[in-house]
Backbone as CSV, one residue per row, in Angstrom:
resi,resn,N_x,N_y,N_z,CA_x,CA_y,CA_z,C_x,C_y,C_z
1,MET,30.884,9.738,-70.842,31.600,8.871,-69.926,31.019,7.473,-69.997
2,SER,31.935,6.485,-70.108,31.447,5.124,-70.167,31.073,4.648,-68.776
3,CYS,30.101,3.742,-68.706,29.692,3.206,-67.415,30.190,1.772,-67.275
4,LEU,29.910,1.145,-66.130,30.306,-0.223,-65.863,29.064,-1.091,-65.729
5,ILE,29.031,-2.217,-66.412,27.958,-3.191,-66.283,28.595,-4.549,-66.042
6,ASP,28.428,-5.073,-64.825,28.973,-6.375,-64.467,30.475,-6.430,-64.746
7,HIS,30.946,-7.474,-65.452,32.375,-7.674,-65.684,32.851,-7.037,-66.980
8,LEU,31.948,-6.449,-67.759,32.308,-5.936,-69.082,33.170,-4.684,-68.979
9,ARG,34.165,-4.589,-69.837,35.066,-3.444,-69.854,35.292,-3.002,-71.304
10,VAL,35.291,-1.699,-71.498,35.533,-1.128,-72.822,36.958,-1.455,-73.274
11,ASP,37.133,-1.545,-74.596,38.427,-1.818,-75.218,38.948,-3.220,-74.890
12,HIS,38.029,-4.145,-74.634,38.384,-5.550,-74.452,37.604,-6.392,-75.465
13,GLN,38.238,-7.484,-75.873,37.524,-8.421,-76.736,36.481,-9.161,-75.909
14,ILE,35.302,-9.368,-76.481,34.264,-10.143,-75.811,33.760,-11.225,-76.762
15,ARG,33.280,-12.312,-76.170,32.720,-13.417,-76.951,31.354,-13.782,-76.395
16,ILE,30.378,-13.928,-77.269,29.049,-14.355,-76.849,29.088,-15.850,-76.564
17,ILE,28.578,-16.255,-75.420,28.620,-17.672,-75.049,27.229,-18.311,-75.025
18,ARG,26.172,-17.506,-75.186,24.810,-18.032,-75.288,24.028,-17.194,-76.288
19,ASP,23.201,-17.844,-77.098,22.375,-17.111,-78.057,21.417,-16.180,-77.326
20,PHE,21.111,-15.026,-77.946,20.105,-14.124,-77.397,19.587,-13.207,-78.499
21,THR,18.452,-12.580,-78.230,17.885,-11.545,-79.087,17.821,-10.264,-78.282
22,ASP,18.341,-9.173,-78.837,18.391,-7.938,-78.058,17.063,-7.186,-78.127
23,LEU,17.030,-6.020,-77.493,15.802,-5.240,-77.372,15.247,-4.812,-78.725
24,ASP,16.130,-4.671,-79.709,15.696,-4.247,-81.045,15.405,-5.420,-81.975
25,GLY,15.388,-6.629,-81.421,15.067,-7.801,-82.221,16.231,-8.390,-82.990
26,ARG,17.455,-7.947,-82.709,18.632,-8.483,-83.406,19.082,-9.784,-82.736
27,ARG,19.227,-10.823,-83.524,19.626,-12.128,-83.023,21.139,-12.266,-83.032
28,HIS,21.702,-12.718,-81.920,23.140,-12.954,-81.820,23.379,-14.391,-81.386
29,ARG,24.415,-14.993,-81.960,24.704,-16.407,-81.736,25.977,-16.592,-80.907
30,ALA,26.035,-17.725,-80.227,27.232,-18.078,-79.465,28.447,-18.096,-80.386
31,ASN,29.589,-17.639,-79.818,30.907,-17.600,-80.483,31.100,-16.383,-81.381
32,GLU,30.093,-15.497,-81.491,30.362,-14.208,-82.127,31.350,-13.457,-81.236
33,THR,32.343,-12.815,-81.842,33.342,-12.069,-81.075,33.508,-10.671,-81.651
34,GLY,33.950,-9.777,-80.819,34.208,-8.408,-81.241,34.895,-7.651,-80.129
35,VAL,35.216,-6.383,-80.382,35.864,-5.534,-79.385,34.846,-4.537,-78.859
36,LEU,34.624,-4.557,-77.547,33.656,-3.668,-76.923,34.206,-2.246,-76.928
37,GLN,33.482,-1.327,-77.554,33.969,0.044,-77.705,33.300,1.036,-76.770
38,ALA,32.088,0.747,-76.328,31.397,1.680,-75.437,30.297,0.952,-74.677
39,ILE,30.099,1.375,-73.432,28.986,0.908,-72.602,28.265,2.155,-72.115
40,SER,26.980,2.241,-72.382,26.247,3.425,-71.963,24.839,3.042,-71.530
41,LEU,24.168,3.999,-70.928,22.789,3.810,-70.485,21.919,4.861,-71.156
42,ASP,20.904,4.422,-71.837,19.918,5.330,-72.424,18.784,5.446,-71.414
43,TRP,18.900,6.468,-70.542,17.940,6.565,-69.450,16.554,6.946,-69.942
44,ALA,16.467,7.659,-71.039,15.150,8.003,-71.576,14.390,6.750,-72.000
45,ALA,15.136,5.774,-72.563,14.513,4.523,-73.019,14.683,3.392,-72.007
46,ARG,15.375,3.667,-70.889,15.661,2.666,-69.859,16.336,1.445,-70.489
47,ALA,17.434,1.692,-71.181,18.121,0.622,-71.899,19.629,0.664,-71.661
48,ILE,20.235,-0.522,-71.576,21.684,-0.685,-71.577,22.119,-0.775,-73.039
49,VAL,23.157,-0.046,-73.407,23.617,-0.027,-74.796,25.088,-0.450,-74.840
50,LEU,25.366,-1.512,-75.575,26.738,-1.950,-75.807,27.078,-1.698,-77.271
51,ALA,28.184,-1.032,-77.510,28.663,-0.819,-78.879,29.940,-1.626,-79.053
52,TRP,29.987,-2.451,-80.114,31.189,-3.228,-80.357,31.523,-3.240,-81.837
53,GLU,32.770,-3.532,-82.124,33.216,-3.655,-83.518,33.422,-5.130,-83.812
54,ARG,32.696,-5.600,-84.833,32.774,-7.010,-85.204,33.007,-7.111,-86.697
55,ASP,34.085,-7.772,-87.076,34.451,-7.918,-88.492,34.550,-6.552,-89.178
56,GLY,35.114,-5.569,-88.457,35.323,-4.243,-89.021,34.096,-3.362,-89.070
57,VAL,32.979,-3.823,-88.505,31.730,-3.055,-88.526,31.301,-2.745,-87.093
58,ARG,30.970,-1.476,-86.834,30.492,-1.084,-85.508,28.995,-1.381,-85.406
59,GLU,28.612,-2.098,-84.373,27.218,-2.453,-84.132,26.844,-2.106,-82.702
60,THR,25.550,-1.976,-82.451,25.077,-1.756,-81.090,24.122,-2.861,-80.691
61,MET,24.150,-3.183,-79.411,23.221,-4.124,-78.810,22.529,-3.413,-77.653
62,ARG,21.221,-3.509,-77.605,20.446,-2.806,-76.574,19.655,-3.815,-75.757
63,PHE,19.630,-3.577,-74.427,18.930,-4.477,-73.511,18.128,-3.651,-72.500
64,SER,16.946,-4.132,-72.161,16.102,-3.419,-71.200,16.771,-3.368,-69.836
65,LEU,16.767,-2.191,-69.229,17.368,-2.025,-67.905,16.609,-2.814,-66.850
66,GLY,15.323,-3.065,-67.091,14.515,-3.801,-66.123,14.342,-5.266,-66.455
67,ALA,15.130,-5.802,-67.402,14.966,-7.193,-67.830,15.233,-8.157,-66.676
68,LYS,14.451,-9.232,-66.649,14.629,-10.285,-65.641,15.285,-11.529,-66.234
69,ALA,15.376,-11.579,-67.567,16.006,-12.704,-68.249,16.818,-12.172,-69.423
70,GLY,17.697,-13.011,-69.976,18.546,-12.567,-71.071,19.662,-11.663,-70.572
71,PRO,20.440,-11.077,-71.486,21.489,-10.135,-71.057,20.868,-8.983,-70.270
72,ARG,21.402,-8.694,-69.102,20.777,-7.727,-68.205,21.770,-7.320,-67.135
73,ASN,21.435,-6.285,-66.406,22.254,-5.878,-65.279,22.288,-7.020,-64.259
74,GLY,23.492,-7.475,-63.930,23.642,-8.586,-63.000,23.669,-9.942,-63.679
75,GLY,23.440,-9.992,-64.999,23.402,-11.273,-65.700,24.249,-11.337,-66.946
76,MET,25.137,-10.353,-67.146,25.935,-10.327,-68.369,26.945,-11.482,-68.444
77,ARG,27.378,-11.995,-67.291,28.352,-13.096,-67.303,27.766,-14.362,-67.925
78,GLU,26.455,-14.480,-67.922,25.809,-15.649,-68.506,25.891,-15.635,-70.037
79,PHE,26.153,-14.455,-70.618,26.070,-14.306,-72.072,27.361,-13.819,-72.725
80,PHE,28.244,-13.187,-71.940,29.461,-12.624,-72.524,30.694,-13.090,-71.753
81,GLU,31.714,-13.487,-72.510,33.005,-13.842,-71.936,33.999,-12.739,-72.275
82,MET,34.734,-12.294,-71.286,35.739,-11.254,-71.498,37.019,-11.854,-72.045
83,GLY,37.617,-11.147,-73.006,38.888,-11.564,-73.577,39.998,-10.572,-73.293
84,GLU,40.970,-10.500,-74.183,42.165,-9.694,-73.936,41.894,-8.200,-74.108
85,ASP,42.758,-7.430,-73.480,42.689,-5.975,-73.556,43.125,-5.518,-74.948
86,ARG,42.298,-4.712,-75.595,42.620,-4.173,-76.913,42.692,-2.642,-76.878
87,SER,43.049,-2.096,-75.735,43.090,-0.642,-75.583,44.102,-0.030,-76.540
88,PRO,43.734,1.067,-77.225,44.694,1.751,-78.104,45.718,2.504,-77.268
89,PRO,46.886,2.822,-77.827,47.885,3.614,-77.094,47.301,4.951,-76.677
90,ARG,47.613,5.375,-75.476,47.085,6.640,-74.973,47.865,7.820,-75.541
91,PRO,47.192,8.820,-76.081,47.902,10.009,-76.566,48.417,10.824,-75.395
92,LYS,49.468,11.580,-75.641,50.001,12.443,-74.603,49.039,13.595,-74.341
93,SER,48.888,13.950,-73.060,48.001,15.052,-72.699,48.622,16.373,-73.120
94,PRO,47.804,17.346,-73.548,48.352,18.646,-73.897,48.859,19.359,-72.649
95,PRO,49.805,20.256,-72.801,50.301,20.997,-71.644,49.169,21.706,-70.916
96,ARG,49.206,21.664,-69.590,48.138,22.252,-68.793,47.951,23.735,-69.093
97,ALA,49.034,24.472,-69.264,48.921,25.911,-69.484,48.118,26.223,-70.746
98,ARG,48.305,25.450,-71.806,47.567,25.674,-73.048,46.084,25.405,-72.836
99,HIS,45.769,24.354,-72.051,44.375,23.996,-71.801,43.660,25.108,-71.036
100,VAL,44.321,25.648,-70.021,43.725,26.723,-69.239,43.544,27.965,-70.096
101,ALA,44.506,28.259,-70.966,44.380,29.423,-71.836,43.153,29.300,-72.724
102,ALA,42.876,28.066,-73.200,41.704,27.868,-74.041,40.425,28.170,-73.272
103,LEU,40.406,27.815,-71.989,39.235,28.104,-71.167,39.038,29.611,-71.023
104,GLN,40.114,30.307,-70.843,40.022,31.756,-70.673,39.576,32.445,-71.955
105,ASP,39.761,31.784,-73.077,39.368,32.362,-74.359,37.918,32.073,-74.740
106,LEU,37.168,31.430,-73.846,35.765,31.164,-74.136,35.033,32.480,-74.404
107,PRO,34.128,32.505,-75.393,33.390,33.743,-75.661,32.531,34.143,-74.477
108,ALA,32.284,35.416,-74.355,31.464,35.918,-73.253,30.075,35.288,-73.316
109,PRO,29.579,34.743,-72.207,28.259,34.109,-72.223,27.156,35.143,-72.397
110,SER,26.067,34.715,-73.038,24.940,35.627,-73.227,24.259,35.903,-71.895
111,ALA,23.536,37.007,-71.840,22.830,37.370,-70.618,21.513,36.623,-70.482
112,THR,21.090,35.948,-71.537,19.785,35.291,-71.548,19.896,33.847,-71.086
113,VAL,19.089,33.475,-70.102,19.049,32.094,-69.627,18.385,31.225,-70.693
114,ILE,18.995,30.088,-71.003,18.446,29.159,-71.992,17.539,28.172,-71.270
115,THR,16.279,28.132,-71.650,15.298,27.276,-70.980,14.848,26.097,-71.826
116,ASP,15.179,26.095,-73.110,14.738,25.033,-74.012,15.759,23.888,-74.000
117,PRO,15.379,22.678,-73.526,16.320,21.553,-73.510,16.844,21.191,-74.895
118,ALA,16.124,21.571,-75.939,16.616,21.310,-77.297,17.886,22.111,-77.578
119,GLN,18.131,23.153,-76.787,19.340,23.972,-76.909,20.370,23.576,-75.849
120,TRP,20.463,22.272,-75.614,21.315,21.761,-74.527,22.779,22.169,-74.691
121,GLU,23.347,21.946,-75.855,24.761,22.255,-76.043,25.064,23.745,-75.864
122,PRO,24.255,24.652,-76.451,24.497,26.073,-76.183,24.379,26.407,-74.696
123,ALA,23.450,25.723,-74.002,23.293,25.986,-72.566,24.534,25.536,-71.799
124,VAL,25.085,24.383,-72.171,26.295,23.904,-71.497,27.470,24.833,-71.802
125,GLN,27.554,25.330,-73.031,28.600,26.291,-73.363,28.437,27.575,-72.564
126,ARG,27.194,27.968,-72.331,26.947,29.163,-71.510,27.418,28.913,-70.075
127,ILE,27.127,27.717,-69.560,27.607,27.359,-68.224,29.126,27.402,-68.181
128,ALA,29.781,26.876,-69.221,31.245,26.877,-69.266,31.794,28.294,-69.199
129,GLY,31.183,29.198,-69.978,31.650,30.585,-69.985,31.429,31.285,-68.658
130,LEU,30.276,31.029,-68.044,29.988,31.648,-66.746,30.906,31.102,-65.657
131,ALA,31.079,29.783,-65.643,31.922,29.166,-64.618,33.365,29.627,-64.742
132,ALA,33.867,29.762,-65.981,35.245,30.205,-66.187,35.482,31.596,-65.618
133,ARG,34.380,32.354,-65.467,34.466,33.712,-64.914,33.977,33.771,-63.467
134,SER,33.816,32.584,-62.862,33.400,32.456,-61.458,32.050,33.108,-61.169
135,ARG,31.165,33.120,-62.146,29.827,33.699,-61.968,28.870,32.574,-61.591
136,PHE,29.073,32.043,-60.384,28.396,30.822,-59.978,26.899,30.997,-59.747
137,THR,26.475,32.153,-59.315,25.035,32.377,-59.126,24.301,32.246,-60.460
138,GLU,24.913,32.786,-61.523,24.305,32.682,-62.855,24.395,31.256,-63.398
139,VAL,25.467,30.544,-63.049,25.568,29.140,-63.438,24.426,28.347,-62.819
140,GLU,24.176,28.603,-61.542,23.114,27.879,-60.847,21.751,28.165,-61.466
141,THR,21.520,29.394,-61.853,20.256,29.733,-62.518,20.105,28.971,-63.818
142,GLN,21.188,28.864,-64.594,21.129,28.129,-65.854,20.923,26.634,-65.612
143,ILE,21.576,26.090,-64.602,21.399,24.678,-64.274,19.939,24.382,-63.955
144,ARG,19.349,25.189,-63.105,17.962,24.957,-62.688,17.006,25.083,-63.875
145,ALA,17.325,25.960,-64.810,16.468,26.114,-65.989,16.485,24.856,-66.845
146,LEU,17.617,24.139,-66.877,17.720,22.935,-67.692,17.047,21.723,-67.062
147,VAL,16.967,21.691,-65.748,16.445,20.491,-65.086,15.122,20.750,-64.371
148,VAL,14.413,21.816,-64.774,13.108,22.067,-64.167,12.161,20.902,-64.449
149,ASP,12.328,20.256,-65.618,11.623,19.025,-65.955,12.707,17.999,-66.237
150,VAL,12.931,17.077,-65.284,14.111,16.218,-65.392,13.947,15.087,-66.396
151,GLY,12.734,14.846,-66.874,12.522,13.783,-67.846,12.382,12.429,-67.179
152,PRO,11.996,11.408,-67.940,11.832,10.060,-67.389,13.117,9.562,-66.746
153,THR,13.014,8.990,-65.561,14.137,8.435,-64.785,15.189,9.490,-64.441
154,GLY,14.856,10.769,-64.606,15.807,11.817,-64.240,17.029,11.881,-65.117
155,TRP,16.911,11.432,-66.382,18.104,11.324,-67.234,18.765,12.665,-67.490
156,ARG,17.991,13.774,-67.462,18.628,15.082,-67.683,19.570,15.430,-66.529
157,LEU,19.239,14.986,-65.328,20.132,15.215,-64.197,21.472,14.517,-64.434
158,LYS,21.416,13.290,-64.934,22.648,12.534,-65.198,23.442,13.191,-66.320
159,GLN,22.767,13.604,-67.384,23.464,14.234,-68.498,24.177,15.502,-68.051
160,LEU,23.484,16.318,-67.272,24.091,17.573,-66.827,25.201,17.305,-65.825
161,ALA,25.038,16.288,-64.978,26.108,15.937,-64.041,27.370,15.547,-64.802
162,ASP,27.209,14.772,-65.868,28.370,14.381,-66.676,29.007,15.593,-67.361
163,ASP,28.159,16.493,-67.867,28.682,17.689,-68.533,29.455,18.567,-67.547
164,LEU,28.909,18.738,-66.348,29.616,19.540,-65.345,30.899,18.843,-64.910
165,GLY,30.869,17.516,-64.870,32.076,16.776,-64.520,33.182,17.005,-65.531
166,ASP,32.809,17.034,-66.815,33.804,17.288,-67.859,34.356,18.711,-67.750
167,LEU,33.489,19.667,-67.435,33.959,21.045,-67.257,34.877,21.147,-66.043
168,ALA,34.518,20.425,-64.981,35.374,20.428,-63.789,36.747,19.877,-64.128
169,ALA,36.786,18.784,-64.901,38.064,18.166,-65.265,38.950,19.138,-66.028
170,ALA,38.323,20.007,-66.830,39.099,20.979,-67.596,39.772,22.008,-66.693
171,HIS,39.232,22.196,-65.490,39.800,23.175,-64.551,40.689,22.524,-63.489
172,ALA,40.780,21.194,-63.488,41.605,20.517,-62.480,43.071,20.892,-62.672
173,GLY,43.780,21.020,-61.592,45.203,21.302,-61.667,45.569,22.762,-61.757
174,THR,44.578,23.662,-61.790,44.880,25.091,-61.828,45.244,25.584,-60.426
175,ALA,45.948,26.665,-60.355,46.400,27.186,-59.061,45.228,27.533,-58.157
176,ASP,44.185,28.155,-58.727,42.980,28.476,-57.983,41.985,27.339,-58.194
177,ARG,41.714,26.588,-57.133,40.866,25.403,-57.245,39.375,25.722,-57.157
178,THR,39.009,26.984,-57.014,37.619,27.345,-56.736,36.661,26.852,-57.822
179,ILE,37.009,27.098,-59.077,36.106,26.719,-60.175,35.970,25.200,-60.247
180,TYR,37.095,24.502,-60.190,37.050,23.037,-60.220,36.180,22.493,-59.090
181,GLU,36.402,22.974,-57.883,35.680,22.436,-56.734,34.191,22.745,-56.799
182,TRP,33.822,23.920,-57.311,32.392,24.247,-57.416,31.722,23.315,-58.424
183,LEU,32.330,23.143,-59.588,31.745,22.280,-60.610,31.724,20.818,-60.152
184,ARG,32.780,20.392,-59.490,32.822,19.024,-58.957,31.677,18.774,-57.983
185,ASP,31.514,19.666,-57.015,30.487,19.473,-55.996,29.083,19.544,-56.585
186,ARG,28.895,20.428,-57.571,27.554,20.535,-58.180,27.272,19.303,-59.028
187,SER,28.275,18.769,-59.684,28.097,17.538,-60.446,27.689,16.394,-59.530
188,ILE,28.354,16.265,-58.400,28.035,15.188,-57.461,26.622,15.336,-56.913
189,SER,26.203,16.567,-56.610,24.847,16.766,-56.085,23.797,16.386,-57.125
190,LEU,24.067,16.674,-58.399,23.141,16.281,-59.463,23.108,14.760,-59.619
191,LEU,24.253,14.105,-59.455,24.291,12.648,-59.530,23.425,12.017,-58.456
192,HIS,23.496,12.546,-57.250,22.681,11.987,-56.168,21.195,12.261,-56.398
193,ALA,20.878,13.412,-56.949,19.484,13.705,-57.280,18.980,12.732,-58.334
194,TRP,19.843,12.433,-59.311,19.487,11.463,-60.347,19.284,10.078,-59.749
195,GLY,20.179,9.671,-58.863,20.073,8.355,-58.237,18.777,8.183,-57.464
196,SER,18.270,9.266,-56.892,17.028,9.184,-56.117,15.812,8.948,-57.012
197,CYS,15.991,9.073,-58.343,14.884,8.849,-59.281,14.723,7.379,-59.650
198,ALA,15.631,6.513,-59.184,15.548,5.088,-59.520,14.213,4.521,-59.060
199,THR,13.612,3.692,-59.895,12.283,3.149,-59.604,12.318,1.684,-59.180
200,SER,13.513,1.102,-59.100,13.624,-0.283,-58.658,14.995,-0.498,-58.042
201,GLY,15.119,-1.633,-57.316,16.402,-1.920,-56.696,17.506,-2.131,-57.703
202,GLY,17.182,-2.818,-58.814,18.195,-3.050,-59.845,18.647,-1.760,-60.480
203,GLU,17.686,-0.879,-60.761,18.025,0.410,-61.349,18.843,1.236,-60.373
204,GLY,18.487,1.158,-59.093,19.243,1.885,-58.075,20.679,1.404,-57.983
205,ALA,20.878,0.078,-58.153,22.236,-0.469,-58.104,23.070,0.049,-59.262
206,VAL,22.472,0.132,-60.455,23.182,0.680,-61.611,23.550,2.135,-61.356
207,CYS,22.595,2.896,-60.846,22.863,4.306,-60.530,24.012,4.424,-59.535
208,GLY,23.987,3.555,-58.505,25.033,3.607,-57.493,26.410,3.373,-58.064
209,ARG,26.511,2.428,-58.998,27.818,2.171,-59.620,28.268,3.345,-60.470
210,GLU,27.314,3.946,-61.198,27.652,5.106,-62.018,28.156,6.261,-61.137
211,ILE,27.493,6.469,-59.999,27.908,7.533,-59.083,29.303,7.244,-58.536
212,ASP,29.565,5.987,-58.187,30.885,5.620,-57.664,31.981,5.862,-58.701
213,VAL,31.692,5.554,-59.976,32.676,5.786,-61.042,33.010,7.270,-61.130
214,SER,31.975,8.119,-61.084,32.203,9.562,-61.171,32.985,10.067,-59.962
215,LYS,32.642,9.581,-58.781,33.353,10.020,-57.573,34.815,9.587,-57.617
216,HIS,35.056,8.387,-58.133,36.445,7.933,-58.250,37.222,8.825,-59.213
217,ARG,36.567,9.228,-60.290,37.210,10.146,-61.235,37.597,11.439,-60.536
218,PHE,36.688,11.973,-59.715,36.989,13.218,-59.004,38.099,13.021,-57.974
219,GLU,38.136,11.854,-57.333,39.219,11.588,-56.388,40.581,11.660,-57.087
220,GLN,40.622,11.157,-58.318,41.869,11.243,-59.082,42.180,12.679,-59.484
221,LEU,41.147,13.429,-59.888,41.348,14.817,-60.278,41.746,15.670,-59.080
222,ASP,41.281,15.330,-57.900,41.649,16.079,-56.701,43.153,16.068,-56.466
223,ARG,43.823,15.041,-56.998,45.266,14.908,-56.784,46.095,15.512,-57.906
224,VAL,45.420,16.047,-58.928,46.150,16.649,-60.060,46.842,17.912,-59.606
C-alpha cells in the first residue's frame, strides 16, 4: 500500500525545484522531471522512499525519516512541484463470486505455527487459509508468533497490518461479514500498536497519516 508524504501523489508528474543529494548520495538537480510511481516507508532503515520513472528508467530516491533539512517529512514542497495526473486506466474488477471462490480454494493450512520471520510469506498464506475457515484463535496464535519481536520502529507490526488489510479486502462484500470484520479490526489494532512505537513527533505524524489512510480504505470497504 502506498503512503502519503506531504503533497506528493503517486501517478503524477513531479519536478525537482531545488538541488539535493539523497540518503544514498545520489545528486539530483532542479528541473529534473519524472512520474512518481510509488511512495513507501522503509521502517527498518527509517527512510522515506520515492520511486519515479525518468526518461524511461525507474529510479528510487531515499530520505531519512528524521531529517531536519533537505527533502523530508513536512518539507517536500520545498523540493518537489506536483504536475499533471498520469494515472493509467483502471482495469475492471473481477466478478466478486469468482474472487470468493478463489479464497475457498486456498490449500488447507498446516498445523505448525511458523515462528521464523524469514518465512513471512508462508506465514501470511497460513493466516489466509485459517481466516478463510474462520479459525480465528489459530490466526491469532500465528499473528503473535510473527510479532513477538517487532523489530526496529515496530515495522513488522505495520507489515502484518497491511497484509491483514489486504486479506480483509479480499473478503469484503461477502454475505457473511464475519471474516472481513475480524481481519479489519485486527489490522487496525496492529496499526495502532505500530504507531505507539514512534520515537519522535515527526515520526508519529507520519504514522498517524498512514493509519488514517488505512482506516479510510476500510471505511470504503465497509460500504461494499
